[in-house]
C-alpha positions as CSV (number, residue, x, y, z in Angstrom):
1,M,-19.5,-9.3,-83.3
2,L,-15.7,-9.1,-83.2
3,S,-16.3,-6.4,-79.0
4,V,-18.3,-10.2,-77.9
5,T,-15.7,-11.9,-79.4
6,C,-12.8,-9.5,-77.3
7,Q,-14.2,-9.6,-74.3
8,P,-13.1,-13.4,-73.0
9,F,-10.4,-12.8,-73.9
10,Q,-9.9,-9.2,-72.4
11,T,-10.8,-11.6,-68.8
12,S,-8.5,-13.9,-69.6
13,I,-5.5,-11.6,-69.3
14,A,-7.1,-10.0,-66.3
15,L,-7.2,-13.1,-64.6
16,V,-4.0,-14.0,-65.4
17,I,-2.6,-10.7,-64.2
18,A,-4.5,-10.8,-60.6
19,I,-2.7,-14.6,-60.0
20,C,0.4,-13.2,-61.0
21,V,0.1,-10.3,-58.3
22,V,-1.1,-13.4,-55.2
23,L,1.4,-15.4,-56.0
24,P,3.7,-13.3,-54.7
25,G,1.8,-12.9,-51.1
26,C,1.2,-16.5,-51.1
27,E,4.9,-17.1,-51.4
28,Q,5.1,-14.3,-48.3
29,L,2.6,-16.5,-46.3
30,S,4.2,-19.7,-46.4
31,S,7.4,-17.7,-45.4
32,S,5.2,-17.0,-41.8
33,R,3.1,-20.0,-41.7
34,P,4.2,-23.9,-41.5
35,S,4.5,-25.3,-45.3
36,A,5.5,-29.5,-45.9
37,S,8.9,-29.2,-46.4
38,E,10.0,-31.2,-49.4
39,G,11.6,-34.7,-48.2
40,D,14.2,-33.9,-45.3
41,E,14.9,-30.3,-46.2
42,L,14.4,-28.0,-43.3
43,R,12.5,-24.7,-43.2
44,T,13.0,-21.5,-41.8
45,V,10.6,-20.2,-38.9
46,Y,9.5,-16.7,-39.1
47,A,7.0,-14.7,-36.8
48,L,6.1,-11.2,-35.7
49,G,7.4,-9.8,-33.1
50,R,7.8,-6.4,-30.7
51,L,10.6,-4.9,-29.3
52,E,9.7,-3.5,-25.7
53,P,11.8,-2.7,-21.9
54,A,12.7,-6.2,-20.7
55,T,10.6,-4.9,-17.3
56,G,8.1,-4.4,-19.2
57,L,6.4,-0.4,-19.6
58,I,5.2,0.7,-16.9
59,D,2.4,2.5,-17.1
60,I,1.8,5.8,-14.8
61,R,-1.5,5.8,-13.3
62,A,-3.4,7.8,-11.3
63,T,-7.3,7.8,-9.6
64,P,-9.9,8.3,-12.1
65,G,-11.8,11.7,-12.3
66,D,-8.3,13.6,-10.3
67,R,-7.0,16.9,-12.4
68,L,-3.3,16.3,-12.9
69,Q,-1.8,19.7,-11.2
70,E,1.7,19.3,-11.9
71,L,4.6,17.9,-13.8
72,Y,8.4,18.0,-12.3
73,G,11.2,18.5,-14.9
74,I,9.3,15.5,-17.0
75,V,11.0,15.6,-21.0
76,E,10.1,13.2,-23.3
77,N,12.8,10.9,-24.5
78,E,14.8,12.0,-21.1
79,L,15.2,10.6,-18.0
80,A,12.8,10.8,-15.0
81,P,14.0,12.9,-12.2
82,K,16.7,10.8,-9.9
83,D,14.3,10.8,-6.8
84,G,11.5,9.6,-8.5
85,I,8.8,12.5,-7.9
86,L,7.1,12.7,-11.5
87,G,4.4,15.4,-10.0
88,T,1.3,16.4,-8.0
89,L,-2.4,15.8,-8.6
90,S,-5.2,18.2,-7.8
91,S,-6.1,16.5,-4.8
92,Y,-2.6,16.7,-3.0
93,D,-3.5,20.1,-2.2
94,M,-6.3,18.7,0.0
95,G,-4.5,16.0,1.4
96,K,-2.0,17.9,2.6
97,A,-4.4,20.0,4.4
98,Q,-5.9,16.9,6.1
99,L,-2.8,15.5,6.6
100,N,-1.5,18.7,8.5
101,S,-4.7,18.9,10.2
102,L,-4.6,16.0,11.2
103,V,-0.6,16.0,12.9
104,K,-1.9,19.5,15.1
105,K,-5.0,17.5,16.6
106,R,-1.9,14.7,17.2
107,D,0.4,17.2,18.9
108,L,-3.5,18.7,21.0
109,A,-3.0,15.4,22.2
110,V,0.2,15.4,23.3
111,Q,-0.1,18.3,25.7
112,K,-3.9,17.0,26.4
113,H,-2.0,13.6,27.7
114,L,1.0,16.0,29.8
115,Q,-2.3,17.1,31.9
116,Q,-4.5,13.5,32.0
117,V,-1.0,12.1,33.5
118,P,-1.1,14.1,36.5
119,L,-4.4,14.2,37.4
120,A,-5.1,10.4,36.4
121,E,-2.6,10.1,39.4
122,A,-3.9,12.5,41.6
123,Q,-7.3,10.7,41.3
124,L,-5.9,7.5,42.4
125,A,-4.2,8.6,45.3
126,Q,-7.6,10.6,46.4
127,A,-9.0,6.7,45.6
128,N,-6.4,5.4,47.7
129,A,-6.9,8.1,50.5
130,S,-10.8,7.3,51.0
131,K,-10.2,3.6,51.4
132,A,-7.7,4.3,53.7
133,Q,-10.2,6.7,55.5
134,A,-13.2,4.3,55.1
135,E,-11.1,1.3,56.8
136,A,-9.8,3.1,59.8
137,K,-13.9,4.6,60.0
138,Q,-14.4,1.2,60.5
139,K,-11.6,0.3,63.3
140,E,-13.1,2.9,64.8
141,L,-16.3,1.4,65.2
142,Q,-15.1,-1.7,66.4
143,L,-13.8,0.3,69.2
144,Q,-17.2,1.9,69.9
145,Q,-18.7,-1.8,70.6
146,G,-17.0,-1.9,73.8
147,K,-18.3,1.5,74.6
148,L,-21.7,0.4,73.7
149,K,-21.3,-2.8,75.9
150,A,-20.7,0.0,78.5
151,L,-23.9,1.2,78.2
152,K,-25.9,-1.2,77.9
153,V,-24.4,-3.0,81.4
154,A,-25.0,1.2,83.2
155,R,-29.2,0.9,82.0
156,D,-29.0,-2.9,83.1
157,L,-27.6,-1.9,86.5
158,A,-30.2,1.3,86.3
159,A,-33.0,-1.0,86.2
160,V,-32.1,-2.9,88.8
161,E,-31.4,-0.4,91.1
162,Y,-35.2,1.0,90.0
163,R,-36.4,-2.6,90.6
164,E,-35.0,-2.6,93.8
165,L,-36.1,1.0,94.8
166,E,-39.6,-0.3,93.4
167,Q,-40.0,-3.2,95.9
168,L,-38.4,-1.2,98.5
169,Q,-41.4,1.4,98.7
170,S,-43.9,-1.0,98.4
171,S,-42.4,-3.0,100.9
172,D,-41.7,0.5,103.5
173,P,-43.0,3.5,101.9
174,D,-41.0,4.9,104.3
175,L,-37.4,3.6,103.6
176,V,-37.8,5.1,99.7
177,T,-39.2,8.5,98.7
178,P,-41.5,9.0,95.7
179,H,-39.2,11.2,94.3
180,Q,-36.2,9.0,95.0
181,L,-38.2,6.9,92.6
182,K,-38.8,9.0,90.3
183,K,-35.0,10.0,90.1
184,Q,-33.9,6.5,89.2
185,K,-36.6,6.3,86.9
186,N,-34.8,9.0,84.9
187,R,-32.3,7.5,85.3
188,L,-33.0,4.5,83.8
189,D,-34.6,6.1,80.7
190,L,-31.1,8.3,80.0
191,A,-29.3,5.0,80.4
192,N,-31.5,3.1,77.9
193,Q,-31.7,6.6,75.5
194,D,-27.8,6.5,75.4
195,Y,-27.3,2.3,75.1
196,L,-30.2,2.8,71.8
197,I,-29.0,6.1,70.0
198,A,-25.5,4.9,70.5
199,R,-26.5,1.0,69.7
200,D,-28.2,2.2,66.4
201,G,-25.8,5.2,65.2
202,L,-23.3,2.1,65.5
203,I,-25.2,0.2,62.9
204,S,-25.8,2.1,60.9
205,A,-22.3,3.8,61.1
206,S,-21.1,0.5,60.4
207,A,-22.6,0.0,57.3
208,A,-21.7,3.4,55.9
209,A,-18.0,2.3,56.2
210,D,-18.5,-0.8,54.7
211,L,-20.2,0.6,51.7
212,A,-17.3,3.9,52.3
213,V,-14.4,1.2,51.5
214,V,-16.8,-1.1,48.9
215,A,-17.2,2.5,46.9
216,A,-12.9,3.5,47.5
217,E,-11.9,0.5,46.0
218,A,-14.5,0.6,43.2
219,N,-12.8,4.1,42.9
220,I,-9.3,3.0,42.7
221,K,-9.8,0.3,39.9
222,V,-11.3,3.6,37.5
223,A,-8.5,5.5,38.6
224,T,-5.8,2.4,38.1
225,K,-7.3,2.2,34.6
226,S,-7.6,6.0,33.9
227,V,-3.8,6.5,34.6
228,E,-3.3,3.4,32.2
229,Q,-5.3,4.3,29.6
230,A,-3.3,8.2,30.3
231,D,0.2,6.1,30.1
232,K,-0.6,4.6,26.7
233,N,-2.5,7.6,25.5
234,Y,-4.7,5.7,23.4
235,E,-6.2,9.1,21.9
236,K,-2.6,9.5,20.1
237,L,-2.2,6.4,18.9
238,V,-5.3,6.3,17.1
239,I,-4.7,9.9,15.2
240,E,-1.5,8.3,14.4
241,Q,-2.4,5.8,12.8
242,E,-5.3,8.2,10.9
243,I,-2.3,10.4,10.2
244,E,-0.5,6.8,8.5
245,I,-3.7,6.0,6.4
246,A,-4.0,10.0,5.8
247,Q,0.2,9.8,4.0
248,E,-1.3,6.9,2.0
249,V,-3.6,8.8,0.3
250,L,-1.7,11.8,-0.1
251,K,1.1,9.5,-1.8
252,R,-1.6,8.4,-4.6
253,S,-1.6,12.2,-5.6
254,I,1.7,12.0,-6.3
255,L,3.4,10.6,-8.8
256,L,5.8,8.2,-8.5
257,A,8.2,6.2,-10.6
258,P,9.6,2.5,-9.6
259,N,12.4,3.5,-7.9
260,A,11.0,6.6,-5.8
261,S,13.3,7.4,-3.1
262,S,11.2,7.4,0.4
263,I,13.7,10.2,2.0
264,A,12.4,12.4,-0.9
265,L,8.8,11.4,-0.4
266,K,9.6,12.0,3.2
267,K,11.2,15.3,2.6
268,L,9.0,16.3,0.4
269,L,5.8,15.8,2.5
270,N,7.6,17.2,5.9
271,K,8.4,20.2,3.6
272,D,4.9,20.7,2.7
273,L,2.9,20.2,6.3
274,E,3.5,23.7,7.5
275,G,7.0,23.6,9.7
276,L,5.5,20.6,11.7
277,R,7.6,17.4,11.2
278,L,5.8,13.5,11.2
279,E,7.2,11.2,14.0
280,N,7.9,8.7,11.4
281,A,10.1,10.6,8.8
282,P,13.6,10.5,9.5
283,E,15.8,13.9,9.0
284,V,16.8,14.3,5.6
285,S,19.6,16.7,4.8
286,E,20.0,18.4,1.7
287,E,22.9,16.6,0.7
288,A,21.1,13.1,0.8
289,P,22.8,10.6,-1.9
290,Q,19.8,10.5,-4.7
291,S,19.9,6.8,-6.8
292,Q,20.6,7.1,-10.6
293,S,17.4,7.1,-12.0
294,E,16.7,4.4,-14.8
295,Y,13.6,5.0,-16.1
296,M,13.3,6.9,-19.6
297,V,10.2,9.1,-20.5
298,L,8.6,7.8,-23.2
299,K,5.4,9.4,-23.3
300,V,3.4,11.8,-21.8
301,F,-0.7,11.3,-22.4
302,L,-1.7,14.2,-20.0
303,R,-0.7,18.1,-19.6
304,S,-1.6,20.2,-15.8
305,G,-5.0,20.8,-15.8
306,E,-6.8,17.7,-17.7
307,V,-8.7,15.3,-15.8
308,V,-7.3,12.2,-15.3
309,T,-8.7,8.7,-16.8
310,Q,-8.5,5.2,-17.4
311,A,-5.3,5.8,-19.4
312,P,-2.0,6.3,-18.4
313,I,-0.5,9.9,-17.8
314,M,2.7,8.5,-19.1
315,Q,4.9,5.7,-19.9
316,L,8.4,4.9,-18.4
317,G,10.6,2.4,-19.3
318,D,14.6,0.5,-18.7
319,L,16.0,0.9,-21.7
320,R,19.2,-0.6,-20.7
321,K,18.1,-3.6,-21.5
322,M,16.2,-5.2,-24.1
323,V,13.7,-7.7,-25.4
324,C,11.5,-8.8,-28.4
325,I,9.0,-10.7,-27.3
326,A,7.9,-12.8,-30.6
327,E,4.4,-14.6,-31.4
328,V,5.4,-17.5,-33.6
329,Y,2.2,-19.9,-34.9
330,E,1.3,-22.5,-33.2
331,A,2.5,-25.3,-35.6
332,D,6.2,-24.0,-35.3
333,V,6.8,-24.2,-31.8
334,K,8.0,-27.9,-32.1
335,E,11.3,-26.1,-34.3
336,L,12.0,-23.7,-31.4
337,E,14.2,-24.0,-27.8
338,E,15.5,-21.8,-25.5
339,G,19.3,-20.8,-26.4
340,Q,18.0,-20.6,-30.2
341,M,19.6,-17.9,-32.0
342,V,17.2,-15.2,-33.9
343,T,17.3,-12.4,-36.1
344,I,15.1,-9.5,-35.4
345,R,14.8,-7.1,-38.5
346,S,13.1,-4.0,-39.2
347,P,12.6,-1.2,-42.3
348,A,13.0,0.7,-39.6
349,F,17.1,-0.6,-38.5
350,W,19.4,1.7,-40.2
351,G,23.4,1.6,-40.4
352,A,24.8,-1.8,-39.8
353,Y,21.3,-3.5,-38.4
354,A,19.5,-2.8,-41.6
355,D,18.9,-5.6,-43.7
356,G,21.6,-6.2,-46.1
357,K,22.7,-8.6,-49.4
358,V,22.3,-12.2,-49.3
359,S,25.4,-13.8,-49.1
360,L,26.2,-15.8,-51.9
361,E,27.7,-18.8,-49.7
362,T,26.0,-18.6,-46.6
363,H,22.8,-17.6,-48.2
364,K,21.7,-15.4,-44.9
365,R,20.9,-12.1,-44.4
366,S,22.7,-9.9,-43.1
367,G,21.9,-7.0,-40.5
368,G,19.3,-7.6,-37.7
369,I,20.2,-7.9,-34.0
370,R,21.1,-10.8,-33.3
371,G,18.7,-12.5,-30.2
372,R,18.5,-15.5,-27.9
373,V,15.3,-17.5,-27.0
374,V,15.1,-17.1,-23.4
375,R,11.2,-18.5,-22.7
376,I,8.7,-20.3,-24.7
377,G,5.5,-19.9,-23.3
378,R,2.8,-22.5,-22.7
379,L,-0.7,-20.6,-23.0
380,I,-1.6,-20.7,-26.5
381,A,-3.6,-17.6,-27.7
382,P,-4.6,-15.0,-30.2
383,P,-2.6,-12.6,-31.8
384,G,-2.1,-9.4,-30.3
385,L,0.1,-8.2,-33.3
386,S,-1.7,-7.4,-37.2
387,N,-0.1,-8.7,-39.7
388,R,0.2,-6.9,-42.6
389,N,-0.5,-9.4,-45.1
390,P,-3.3,-9.3,-46.2
391,L,-3.6,-12.9,-47.6
392,A,-2.0,-13.7,-43.4
393,P,-5.2,-15.8,-41.8
394,A,-7.0,-14.2,-39.4
395,D,-7.7,-16.8,-37.1
396,R,-4.5,-18.2,-36.2
397,S,-3.3,-18.9,-32.9
398,V,0.4,-17.7,-31.5
399,V,2.6,-18.6,-28.5
400,E,5.2,-16.2,-27.1
401,V,8.3,-16.3,-27.2
402,R,10.6,-14.0,-25.2
403,I,14.2,-13.0,-26.8
404,E,16.5,-11.3,-25.7
405,I,19.5,-9.0,-27.5
406,D,22.4,-10.7,-27.7
407,E,25.6,-8.7,-26.6
408,S,28.4,-10.7,-27.5
409,E,29.0,-8.4,-30.4
410,V,29.5,-5.2,-27.8
411,A,29.9,-2.4,-30.7
412,R,28.4,-2.3,-34.3
413,T,29.7,0.7,-36.9
414,S,26.7,2.4,-37.8
415,T,26.4,5.9,-40.2
416,E,23.4,7.4,-39.3
417,Q,21.5,9.4,-42.0
418,G,22.2,13.1,-41.7
419,S,25.2,12.8,-40.4
420,S,29.4,13.1,-40.8
421,G,30.7,11.1,-38.2
422,V,30.5,6.9,-37.8
423,Q,28.6,6.3,-34.4
424,T,29.4,2.9,-32.3
425,E,26.4,1.8,-31.2
426,T,25.3,-1.8,-29.0
427,P,22.3,-3.8,-30.7
428,T,20.7,-2.9,-27.0
429,E,20.8,0.7,-27.9
430,H,20.1,0.3,-31.4
431,A,16.9,-1.2,-29.7
432,A,16.3,1.0,-27.7
433,K,15.5,3.9,-30.0
434,H,12.6,1.5,-31.4
435,V,10.6,0.5,-28.5
436,G,7.2,-1.0,-29.2
437,L,8.9,-1.7,-32.8
438,Q,6.9,-4.7,-34.2
439,V,9.8,-6.8,-36.0
440,T,10.1,-9.9,-37.9
441,V,12.1,-12.7,-36.2
442,E,14.1,-15.0,-38.3
443,F,14.7,-18.1,-36.5
444,D,18.2,-19.3,-36.5
445,E,17.8,-24.2,-36.7
446,K,17.7,-25.5,-33.4
447,A,21.3,-26.8,-32.3
448,S,19.9,-30.4,-32.7
449,N,19.3,-30.3,-36.1
450,N,23.1,-29.1,-37.4
């Protein structure tokens, strides 16, 4: 009977303990979500954020299915190579061989062009000569028209003489003998044959001469076109276009940082083309200046010999300028404005940037990294950062707010654990040691509310 009576009492005690545990979590939730203000009392807006380079994280990717062949001096947490050439893929050797073949093909086309130009010019000269010969033949045939007329006159005279002799013989057989008449008939036949042969030959020769002129003109057009094509060397132009495409394909097999030097890249290509040099690549001396690398190698995901996937091969970042991307609850955006100051806090910060005690005078906590709101987004979307508070709502919508690190405090003193000295470190340098860190952003009051 006693055990039955005590069971409700024990249940009540467990309920009270659970409420005591939940209440602090509710209090923490109220700091990250809007709550009704009492009277005119202003409240502080909190949000989650992440630290990243101002230019963002740079993913170095390649065509999936290829294989990583070699990385050139890539070490995590160190600067990328000065020339920006990070490494090569296995397709680099094949692309290099293809490009080398095209360069040789272009050189052969150049040599062929040197032979085609004089040959085309000779063909053009021969076509012009053939036309001149055909035109000369036409003039010669025009002169033969007079000879044909003379033969016609001779034939007509022979015919007249033959008729006269024939009349005399019929009137007086003793005046014209049969032999004389027969002889004149032979002369008439010869004159007639000479005329017919000359006439038919002149007609055929004239037609042939006209056709020869037409053919010669056609040959001149073809030869002229051949000379033009030989001068322009279309074959070489096509091969050079193929070389440009092959160069771009080859570049895809080279891992390049955003600051990759074009001079260094062309030098690499010329070096690997078996001594052959690309026409569009300038001469590069060994002492060519190289720009200082600005990108830190943050993470290498792939090693030599591994297959490239959709994931990045490595991540780079320019850590000279850092920002914080805060995800502000949609109802809190009205409390923000550009230029508003914030404090970025995280348990990962140390030294002067670690959270300190609350001041009795200002009621503000020391530490943290100061920042300034530079842009307030307009797109409302689900959060990308996960709230570690188990009581935080899962269906909240947020607006991204870009915050730049405030460098007005040029240097702050911080003591690192394990070191015996004091190290001077700027807020950006401290933030650069925590790329991708999820932080808590505490917004100051708007200037209009002060």
